[in-house]
C-alpha positions as CSV (number, residue, x, y, z in Angstrom):
1,M,-17.6,9.9,1.1
2,L,-15.2,6.7,1.9
3,F,-14.8,4.7,-1.2
4,R,-13.9,0.4,-1.4
5,P,-10.4,0.5,-2.9
6,A,-12.2,-1.7,-5.9
7,D,-14.4,1.0,-6.5
8,L,-12.0,3.6,-7.0
9,E,-10.7,1.1,-9.4
10,G,-13.5,0.9,-11.0
11,I,-14.1,5.0,-11.3
12,A,-10.6,5.5,-12.4
13,A,-11.2,3.0,-15.1
14,G,-14.5,4.5,-16.0
15,R,-16.7,0.7,-15.1
16,I,-18.4,2.8,-12.3
17,T,-20.1,5.6,-12.6
18,L,-22.2,6.1,-10.0
19,Q,-22.3,4.9,-6.0
20,F,-25.3,4.4,-3.8
21,R,-25.3,6.4,-0.1
22,R,-27.9,5.8,2.7
23,W,-27.8,9.1,4.4
24,E,-30.2,11.7,6.6
25,R,-29.8,14.2,4.4
26,P,-26.9,15.0,0.8
27,R,-23.1,15.2,2.0
28,V,-22.2,16.0,-1.2
29,R,-23.5,18.4,-3.7
30,P,-22.6,18.7,-7.7
31,G,-19.4,19.8,-8.1
32,T,-17.9,18.8,-5.6
33,R,-14.6,17.5,-6.3
34,L,-13.0,14.5,-3.7
35,R,-9.3,13.5,-3.6
36,T,-9.0,10.0,-3.3
37,P,-5.8,7.1,-3.7
38,A,-7.2,6.6,-7.2
39,G,-7.2,10.4,-7.7
40,V,-9.6,13.3,-7.5
41,L,-13.2,12.3,-8.0
42,E,-16.0,14.5,-9.4
43,I,-20.0,14.5,-8.1
44,D,-21.9,15.2,-11.2
45,S,-25.2,14.6,-9.4
46,V,-26.8,13.7,-6.0
47,E,-30.6,12.2,-5.8
48,A,-32.7,10.6,-2.9
49,V,-34.0,7.2,-4.6
50,E,-36.7,5.3,-3.4
51,R,-35.1,1.8,-5.4
52,P,-32.4,2.1,-7.5
53,T,-32.8,0.2,-11.1
54,D,-31.0,-2.6,-12.2
55,E,-29.2,-0.6,-14.4
56,D,-28.2,1.8,-11.8
57,A,-26.8,-0.8,-10.2
58,R,-24.4,-2.1,-12.8
59,A,-23.3,1.2,-13.3
60,A,-22.2,1.5,-9.6
61,G,-21.0,-2.6,-9.8
62,Y,-23.2,-4.2,-8.1
63,E,-24.9,-7.6,-9.9
64,D,-28.4,-5.6,-9.2
65,A,-30.9,-3.8,-7.2
66,R,-31.8,-6.1,-4.5
67,H,-27.8,-6.1,-4.3
68,V,-27.6,-3.1,-3.2
69,L,-30.4,-2.9,-1.2
70,A,-28.8,-5.8,0.7
71,S,-25.6,-3.9,0.6
72,F,-27.6,-1.0,3.1
73,A,-30.4,-2.6,5.4
74,G,-30.2,-2.0,8.7
75,R,-29.1,1.9,7.5
76,T,-31.2,4.4,8.3
77,G,-31.9,7.3,6.1
78,D,-33.1,8.2,2.2
79,L,-30.4,6.2,-0.3
80,Y,-29.5,8.7,-2.7
81,R,-27.6,7.7,-6.5
82,I,-24.4,9.8,-6.3
83,A,-23.3,10.0,-9.8
84,L,-19.2,11.1,-10.7
85,H,-16.2,10.9,-12.6
86,H,-12.4,10.6,-12.5
87,A,-11.2,13.5,-13.0
88,G,-7.9,13.3,-13.5
89,P,-4.7,12.6,-10.9
90,D,-4.2,14.1,-7.5
91,P,-2.3,17.8,-8.2
92,R,-0.4,17.1,-5.4
93,I,1.8,14.3,-6.5
94,A,3.3,16.4,-8.8
95,L,3.5,19.2,-6.6
96,R,5.6,16.5,-4.4
97,E,8.3,16.9,-7.0
98,T,8.2,20.7,-7.6
99,P,10.9,22.2,-6.0
100,P,9.7,24.4,-3.1
101,D,9.4,28.4,-4.2
102,E,9.2,31.6,-2.0
103,A,5.7,31.2,-1.7
104,V,6.1,27.9,0.2
105,F,8.7,29.5,2.4
106,A,6.1,32.2,2.6
107,K,3.2,30.3,3.8
108,L,5.2,28.3,6.7
109,D,6.3,31.6,8.0
110,R,3.1,32.4,7.9
111,M,1.9,29.0,10.0
112,G,4.8,29.0,12.8
113,E,7.8,27.5,13.5
114,W,5.6,24.3,14.3
115,T,5.9,24.0,10.5
116,Y,9.6,22.7,10.1
117,A,9.1,21.0,13.9
118,V,7.1,19.1,12.7
119,L,8.4,18.3,8.9
120,R,12.1,17.5,11.3
121,A,9.9,15.0,13.1
122,I,8.5,13.1,10.1
123,A,11.9,13.6,8.6
124,E,13.5,11.5,11.2
125,H,10.6,8.8,11.6
126,P,9.0,7.9,8.7
127,G,6.1,5.8,9.0
128,R,5.9,6.7,13.1
129,R,2.0,5.8,13.5
130,A,0.6,10.0,13.7
131,P,-0.6,9.1,17.5
132,D,3.1,8.6,18.1
133,L,4.7,11.6,16.6
134,A,1.9,13.9,17.8
135,A,2.6,12.5,21.7
136,A,6.2,13.6,21.1
137,F,4.6,17.0,20.6
138,G,2.1,16.4,23.4
139,R,-0.8,17.3,20.5
140,E,-4.0,15.9,20.4
141,T,-3.8,13.0,17.8
142,A,-6.7,14.7,15.9
143,P,-5.5,18.4,15.1
144,F,-2.0,17.1,14.9
145,K,-2.7,15.4,11.8
146,R,-4.5,18.4,10.2
147,D,-1.5,20.1,10.6
148,V,-0.2,17.5,9.1
149,R,-2.6,17.9,6.0
150,K,-1.7,21.3,6.0
151,L,1.3,20.4,4.7
152,K,0.4,17.5,2.6
153,E,-1.7,20.6,0.7
154,L,1.8,22.2,-0.4
155,G,3.8,18.9,-1.4
156,L,5.6,18.5,1.1
157,T,4.7,15.2,3.3
158,E,3.1,11.8,1.8
159,S,0.6,9.7,3.7
160,L,1.9,6.1,3.9
161,E,0.1,3.0,5.2
162,V,0.5,3.6,8.2
163,G,2.5,7.2,9.0
164,Y,3.8,9.2,6.6
165,R,7.1,10.4,4.6
166,L,8.4,13.7,4.0
167,S,8.0,14.3,-0.2
168,P,10.9,15.3,-2.4
169,R,9.8,18.8,-2.3
170,G,9.6,18.9,1.9
171,E,12.8,17.2,1.8
172,A,14.0,20.3,-0.2
173,V,12.7,22.2,2.5
174,L,14.3,21.1,5.5
175,R,17.8,21.5,3.7
176,S,17.3,25.1,2.9
177,R,16.2,26.4,6.7
């Protein structure tokens, strides 16, 4: 699920507790946890609705139900009301500051030598666009970005507005190799 920055801010502050989406079928389930720039969000319920109430619209950050419907005009599928809440900060943020342990090195070794090559490339070119980094490795962008997300899961990289940079943890990994 994608969120507007203003909605993320409202969810994190507790002002927004609902979202609406028009889908052919639900794309999230209750219990799903989503990592966002505002932290982790948890889905509480997903329900198809014919028409939102004005109260639900305000809980989603809209003026009224008419504005909800207008924002989805021209889109196909059922209208879903998604209840959600802010479940805390993204755990990868704290992980970035944590020194790497043997488990991290073992995981990187299992993933393959590409991990260190990508970390070095990001260290040498912070902020470089993902398509440019991928091309330097002779790879397509989408699979390259998936691999960088694997490194991000380990707390080794950070996404920038454009490109990536190493986290302190990622820098420590490279210094030790």
